[in-house]
C-alpha positions, 0 to 999 in steps of 0.5 A: 499500500502506498501513501496515495491509497490513504486519505486523511480528512480533518474536521471539527466535531462538536460534542454535547454534554447535558447534565440531566439533573437526575440520578444515573438510575432515574435518567437511564430508566427514562431514556430506555422508555423514550428509546426502546430496544430494537429486535434484530430477530423481529426485523429478520422475521419481518424481512423473511415474511415476504414484506421486504423493505416496506415491512422493515420501514413499517417496523421501524416507524412503529418502533422508533417513530420520528425518534430512535431505537436502541440497537445495542447497549454497552455497560462496563460498570460492573467490570469497572467496579472490580477495578475500584471505579464507583461511577457507572456509565453505559453507552447506547448505539441508537438508530432509525433504520429508515433514516439510516437507509437514506444515508447508507445509500450514499456510501455504506461506509456511513455505518462508521457513525450509525448507529449513533453512540450516546453515553449516559454517565453517572456524576458525583452529587447524584447527577448524570450526563448524556453525551454524544457527538453532532451527527452532521459534524461526523458525516461531514468526513464523507464530503458528499453534499447530499448527506446533509439532509439525511444527517440533519434527520438523525439530529432531529431524531435525537432532538425528539428524544431529548424532548421525550426525556425533558432535556433542552434541544440546543439550536445546533440540533435544529434546521437552520 
């Protein structure tokens, strides 16, 4: 492989940090009600049932609506506690399959940033934070003009979830 085979693109990425004003357990429960778990088994059954993509779109719309579903959860808290770390954290991979398809058609490598990674972490003083990177900033690394509209839809889905969990929607997550 030569140097010509490698592209490096640098761009700024904004990170959102929300202090929830709620305990870790309280906010995590509220988040999980607002972002339901997605069942790939159900999705595969829908696809095998002969409904094709329209059946998956319907399932996604029923599950996520205009928001997100939780594709996967990573919670290292129990293991980190063994190393003496008392504060907990959990990362969710959240997605909306219909929106993802709009991005995927431009470049399948987009799954580097979809599902979106969002983290809830416990903070001292019975507080928790929600953190994530701005999707449009992440997708800017692809330098494909048509991605903007679909990337903005990801941000709108996040904004919908923020409203469901009673957090403010920053102006940076709304269309100009």
